Backbone as XML, in Angstrom:
<?xml version="1.0"?>
<chain id="A" units="angstrom">
  <residue number="1" name="UNK">
    <atom name="N" x="-67.388" y="21.585" z="29.256"/>
    <atom name="CA" x="-66.527" y="20.185" z="29.319"/>
    <atom name="C" x="-65.575" y="19.820" z="28.962"/>
  </residue>
  <residue number="2" name="UNK">
    <atom name="N" x="-65.373" y="20.765" z="27.514"/>
    <atom name="CA" x="-63.563" y="20.725" z="27.211"/>
    <atom name="C" x="-63.015" y="21.602" z="28.557"/>
  </residue>
  <residue number="3" name="UNK">
    <atom name="N" x="-63.441" y="22.609" z="28.974"/>
    <atom name="CA" x="-62.537" y="22.861" z="30.127"/>
    <atom name="C" x="-61.996" y="22.142" z="30.756"/>
  </residue>
  <residue number="4" name="UNK">
    <atom name="N" x="-63.094" y="21.149" z="31.597"/>
    <atom name="CA" x="-63.145" y="20.503" z="32.609"/>
    <atom name="C" x="-61.915" y="19.257" z="31.760"/>
  </residue>
  <residue number="5" name="UNK">
    <atom name="N" x="-62.022" y="18.761" z="30.961"/>
    <atom name="CA" x="-61.346" y="17.792" z="30.356"/>
    <atom name="C" x="-59.647" y="18.383" z="30.661"/>
  </residue>
  <residue number="6" name="UNK">
    <atom name="N" x="-59.781" y="19.650" z="30.071"/>
    <atom name="CA" x="-58.104" y="20.069" z="30.020"/>
    <atom name="C" x="-57.889" y="20.268" z="31.645"/>
  </residue>
  <residue number="7" name="UNK">
    <atom name="N" x="-58.991" y="20.695" z="32.405"/>
    <atom name="CA" x="-58.454" y="20.726" z="33.843"/>
    <atom name="C" x="-57.889" y="19.727" z="34.072"/>
  </residue>
  <residue number="8" name="UNK">
    <atom name="N" x="-58.746" y="18.287" z="33.859"/>
    <atom name="CA" x="-58.665" y="17.027" z="34.689"/>
    <atom name="C" x="-57.225" y="16.522" z="33.763"/>
  </residue>
  <residue number="9" name="UNK">
    <atom name="N" x="-56.849" y="16.928" z="32.647"/>
    <atom name="CA" x="-55.542" y="16.254" z="31.950"/>
    <atom name="C" x="-54.230" y="17.113" z="32.256"/>
  </residue>
  <residue number="10" name="UNK">
    <atom name="N" x="-54.608" y="18.104" z="33.208"/>
    <atom name="CA" x="-53.476" y="18.818" z="33.870"/>
    <atom name="C" x="-52.658" y="17.667" z="35.242"/>
  </residue>
  <residue number="11" name="UNK">
    <atom name="N" x="-51.167" y="17.906" z="35.162"/>
    <atom name="CA" x="-50.539" y="16.985" z="36.157"/>
    <atom name="C" x="-49.845" y="17.948" z="36.675"/>
  </residue>
  <residue number="12" name="UNK">
    <atom name="N" x="-49.685" y="17.479" z="38.234"/>
    <atom name="CA" x="-50.037" y="16.830" z="38.806"/>
    <atom name="C" x="-51.830" y="17.566" z="39.578"/>
  </residue>
  <residue number="13" name="UNK">
    <atom name="N" x="-52.684" y="16.688" z="40.256"/>
    <atom name="CA" x="-53.781" y="17.874" z="40.220"/>
    <atom name="C" x="-53.790" y="18.144" z="41.589"/>
  </residue>
  <residue number="14" name="UNK">
    <atom name="N" x="-54.168" y="19.030" z="42.034"/>
    <atom name="CA" x="-53.601" y="19.867" z="43.137"/>
    <atom name="C" x="-54.859" y="20.649" z="43.246"/>
  </residue>
  <residue number="15" name="UNK">
    <atom name="N" x="-54.789" y="21.360" z="44.530"/>
    <atom name="CA" x="-55.993" y="22.418" z="44.938"/>
    <atom name="C" x="-56.127" y="23.479" z="44.399"/>
  </residue>
  <residue number="16" name="UNK">
    <atom name="N" x="-55.683" y="24.104" z="42.969"/>
    <atom name="CA" x="-55.668" y="24.720" z="41.970"/>
    <atom name="C" x="-56.451" y="24.439" z="41.491"/>
  </residue>
  <residue number="17" name="UNK">
    <atom name="N" x="-56.150" y="22.714" z="41.059"/>
    <atom name="CA" x="-57.314" y="22.461" z="39.639"/>
    <atom name="C" x="-58.670" y="22.140" z="40.469"/>
  </residue>
  <residue number="18" name="UNK">
    <atom name="N" x="-58.969" y="21.610" z="41.666"/>
    <atom name="CA" x="-59.890" y="21.620" z="42.208"/>
    <atom name="C" x="-60.495" y="22.836" z="42.355"/>
  </residue>
  <residue number="19" name="UNK">
    <atom name="N" x="-59.901" y="24.089" z="42.346"/>
    <atom name="CA" x="-60.716" y="25.482" z="42.568"/>
    <atom name="C" x="-60.879" y="25.604" z="41.162"/>
  </residue>
  <residue number="20" name="UNK">
    <atom name="N" x="-60.916" y="25.159" z="39.825"/>
    <atom name="CA" x="-60.779" y="25.660" z="38.681"/>
    <atom name="C" x="-62.241" y="25.015" z="38.504"/>
  </residue>
  <residue number="21" name="UNK">
    <atom name="N" x="-62.321" y="23.580" z="39.178"/>
    <atom name="CA" x="-63.458" y="22.918" z="38.450"/>
    <atom name="C" x="-64.478" y="23.233" z="39.064"/>
  </residue>
  <residue number="22" name="UNK">
    <atom name="N" x="-64.224" y="23.738" z="40.431"/>
    <atom name="CA" x="-65.643" y="24.182" z="41.233"/>
    <atom name="C" x="-65.882" y="25.111" z="40.664"/>
  </residue>
  <residue number="23" name="UNK">
    <atom name="N" x="-65.433" y="26.240" z="39.983"/>
    <atom name="CA" x="-65.646" y="27.247" z="39.604"/>
    <atom name="C" x="-66.500" y="27.468" z="38.304"/>
  </residue>
  <residue number="24" name="UNK">
    <atom name="N" x="-65.781" y="26.593" z="37.009"/>
    <atom name="CA" x="-66.744" y="26.370" z="35.916"/>
    <atom name="C" x="-68.003" y="24.884" z="35.843"/>
  </residue>
  <residue number="25" name="UNK">
    <atom name="N" x="-68.104" y="24.879" z="37.350"/>
    <atom name="CA" x="-69.487" y="23.780" z="36.898"/>
    <atom name="C" x="-70.578" y="24.280" z="37.474"/>
  </residue>
  <residue number="26" name="UNK">
    <atom name="N" x="-71.633" y="24.025" z="36.697"/>
    <atom name="CA" x="-72.882" y="24.452" z="37.302"/>
    <atom name="C" x="-73.466" y="23.874" z="39.021"/>
  </residue>
  <residue number="27" name="UNK">
    <atom name="N" x="-74.316" y="24.327" z="39.690"/>
    <atom name="CA" x="-74.851" y="23.387" z="40.507"/>
    <atom name="C" x="-75.015" y="22.243" z="40.951"/>
  </residue>
  <residue number="28" name="UNK">
    <atom name="N" x="-75.677" y="21.516" z="39.561"/>
    <atom name="CA" x="-76.303" y="20.555" z="39.428"/>
    <atom name="C" x="-74.729" y="19.511" z="39.289"/>
  </residue>
  <residue number="29" name="UNK">
    <atom name="N" x="-74.006" y="19.810" z="38.307"/>
    <atom name="CA" x="-72.702" y="19.259" z="38.197"/>
    <atom name="C" x="-71.466" y="19.199" z="39.446"/>
  </residue>
  <residue number="30" name="UNK">
    <atom name="N" x="-71.580" y="20.247" z="40.140"/>
    <atom name="CA" x="-70.429" y="20.546" z="40.801"/>
    <atom name="C" x="-70.132" y="19.747" z="41.598"/>
  </residue>
  <residue number="31" name="UNK">
    <atom name="N" x="-70.880" y="18.864" z="42.520"/>
    <atom name="CA" x="-70.850" y="17.737" z="43.273"/>
    <atom name="C" x="-70.123" y="16.386" z="42.925"/>
  </residue>
  <residue number="32" name="UNK">
    <atom name="N" x="-70.689" y="16.177" z="41.446"/>
    <atom name="CA" x="-70.178" y="14.952" z="40.774"/>
    <atom name="C" x="-68.480" y="15.153" z="40.579"/>
  </residue>
  <residue number="33" name="UNK">
    <atom name="N" x="-68.195" y="16.812" z="39.748"/>
    <atom name="CA" x="-66.780" y="16.861" z="39.486"/>
    <atom name="C" x="-65.768" y="17.299" z="40.306"/>
  </residue>
  <residue number="34" name="UNK">
    <atom name="N" x="-66.191" y="17.963" z="41.796"/>
    <atom name="CA" x="-65.617" y="17.542" z="42.637"/>
    <atom name="C" x="-65.198" y="16.413" z="43.386"/>
  </residue>
  <residue number="35" name="UNK">
    <atom name="N" x="-66.094" y="15.638" z="43.827"/>
    <atom name="CA" x="-65.855" y="14.000" z="43.870"/>
    <atom name="C" x="-64.705" y="13.403" z="43.100"/>
  </residue>
  <residue number="36" name="UNK">
    <atom name="N" x="-65.214" y="13.377" z="41.465"/>
    <atom name="CA" x="-64.078" y="13.194" z="40.818"/>
    <atom name="C" x="-62.680" y="13.721" z="41.144"/>
  </residue>
  <residue number="37" name="UNK">
    <atom name="N" x="-62.662" y="15.092" z="40.937"/>
    <atom name="CA" x="-61.690" y="15.338" z="41.139"/>
    <atom name="C" x="-60.772" y="15.510" z="42.362"/>
  </residue>
  <residue number="38" name="UNK">
    <atom name="N" x="-61.682" y="14.979" z="43.429"/>
    <atom name="CA" x="-60.899" y="14.859" z="44.824"/>
    <atom name="C" x="-60.011" y="13.343" z="44.644"/>
  </residue>
  <residue number="39" name="UNK">
    <atom name="N" x="-61.538" y="12.287" z="43.999"/>
    <atom name="CA" x="-60.597" y="11.073" z="43.914"/>
    <atom name="C" x="-59.180" y="10.896" z="43.102"/>
  </residue>
  <residue number="40" name="UNK">
    <atom name="N" x="-58.994" y="11.764" z="42.124"/>
    <atom name="CA" x="-57.940" y="11.529" z="41.219"/>
    <atom name="C" x="-56.941" y="12.254" z="42.335"/>
  </residue>
  <residue number="41" name="UNK">
    <atom name="N" x="-56.881" y="13.612" z="42.932"/>
    <atom name="CA" x="-56.329" y="14.310" z="43.642"/>
    <atom name="C" x="-55.583" y="13.012" z="44.330"/>
  </residue>
  <residue number="42" name="UNK">
    <atom name="N" x="-56.190" y="12.573" z="45.293"/>
    <atom name="CA" x="-56.248" y="11.582" z="46.523"/>
    <atom name="C" x="-55.448" y="10.344" z="45.494"/>
  </residue>
  <residue number="43" name="UNK">
    <atom name="N" x="-55.553" y="10.441" z="44.439"/>
    <atom name="CA" x="-54.978" y="9.136" z="44.120"/>
    <atom name="C" x="-53.535" y="9.676" z="43.648"/>
  </residue>
  <residue number="44" name="UNK">
    <atom name="N" x="-53.562" y="10.774" z="43.083"/>
    <atom name="CA" x="-52.104" y="11.267" z="42.510"/>
    <atom name="C" x="-51.056" y="11.389" z="43.968"/>
  </residue>
  <residue number="45" name="UNK">
    <atom name="N" x="-51.871" y="11.905" z="45.004"/>
    <atom name="CA" x="-51.314" y="12.040" z="46.406"/>
    <atom name="C" x="-50.750" y="10.624" z="47.106"/>
  </residue>
  <residue number="46" name="UNK">
    <atom name="N" x="-51.137" y="9.900" z="46.940"/>
    <atom name="CA" x="-51.108" y="8.369" z="47.626"/>
    <atom name="C" x="-50.054" y="7.634" z="46.408"/>
  </residue>
  <residue number="47" name="UNK">
    <atom name="N" x="-50.160" y="8.184" z="45.030"/>
    <atom name="CA" x="-49.085" y="7.398" z="43.885"/>
    <atom name="C" x="-47.499" y="8.235" z="44.421"/>
  </residue>
  <residue number="48" name="UNK">
    <atom name="N" x="-47.717" y="9.473" z="44.706"/>
    <atom name="CA" x="-46.307" y="10.552" z="44.980"/>
    <atom name="C" x="-45.796" y="10.121" z="46.279"/>
  </residue>
  <residue number="49" name="UNK">
    <atom name="N" x="-46.694" y="9.710" z="47.189"/>
    <atom name="CA" x="-46.326" y="9.257" z="48.713"/>
    <atom name="C" x="-45.194" y="7.839" z="48.679"/>
  </residue>
  <residue number="50" name="UNK">
    <atom name="N" x="-46.107" y="6.897" z="47.886"/>
    <atom name="CA" x="-45.876" y="5.389" z="47.337"/>
    <atom name="C" x="-44.332" y="5.684" z="46.546"/>
  </residue>
  <residue number="51" name="UNK">
    <atom name="N" x="-44.020" y="6.793" z="45.406"/>
    <atom name="CA" x="-43.330" y="6.781" z="44.605"/>
    <atom name="C" x="-41.902" y="7.421" z="45.831"/>
  </residue>
  <residue number="52" name="UNK">
    <atom name="N" x="-42.075" y="8.152" z="46.425"/>
    <atom name="CA" x="-41.225" y="8.837" z="47.203"/>
    <atom name="C" x="-40.559" y="7.968" z="48.443"/>
  </residue>
  <residue number="53" name="UNK">
    <atom name="N" x="-41.477" y="6.817" z="48.686"/>
    <atom name="CA" x="-41.381" y="6.158" z="49.927"/>
    <atom name="C" x="-40.274" y="4.815" z="49.353"/>
  </residue>
  <residue number="54" name="UNK">
    <atom name="N" x="-40.657" y="4.775" z="47.997"/>
    <atom name="CA" x="-39.770" y="3.458" z="47.131"/>
    <atom name="C" x="-38.360" y="3.854" z="46.350"/>
  </residue>
  <residue number="55" name="UNK">
    <atom name="N" x="-38.162" y="5.072" z="46.803"/>
    <atom name="CA" x="-37.210" y="5.671" z="45.986"/>
    <atom name="C" x="-35.695" y="5.147" z="45.982"/>
  </residue>
  <residue number="56" name="UNK">
    <atom name="N" x="-35.560" y="4.484" z="47.524"/>
    <atom name="CA" x="-34.439" y="4.064" z="48.096"/>
    <atom name="C" x="-34.230" y="2.475" z="47.300"/>
  </residue>
  <residue number="57" name="UNK">
    <atom name="N" x="-35.184" y="1.845" z="46.908"/>
    <atom name="CA" x="-35.474" y="0.756" z="46.536"/>
    <atom name="C" x="-34.694" y="0.701" z="44.596"/>
  </residue>
  <residue number="58" name="UNK">
    <atom name="N" x="-34.387" y="2.148" z="44.398"/>
    <atom name="CA" x="-34.188" y="2.171" z="42.865"/>
    <atom name="C" x="-32.587" y="2.034" z="42.483"/>
  </residue>
</chain>
């Protein structure tokens, strides 16, 4: 569990982080953690796009 927390606190969440989570979780937890990580990954991607798009406003 500590490993998962450490991985999820890494910024930004990328495909390497998703791989790490997939490797260290057991079969029962795997889908939950992959879903959580995927949501976090998508959130970061959307946030980064928004930041890029709004740079000209600053």
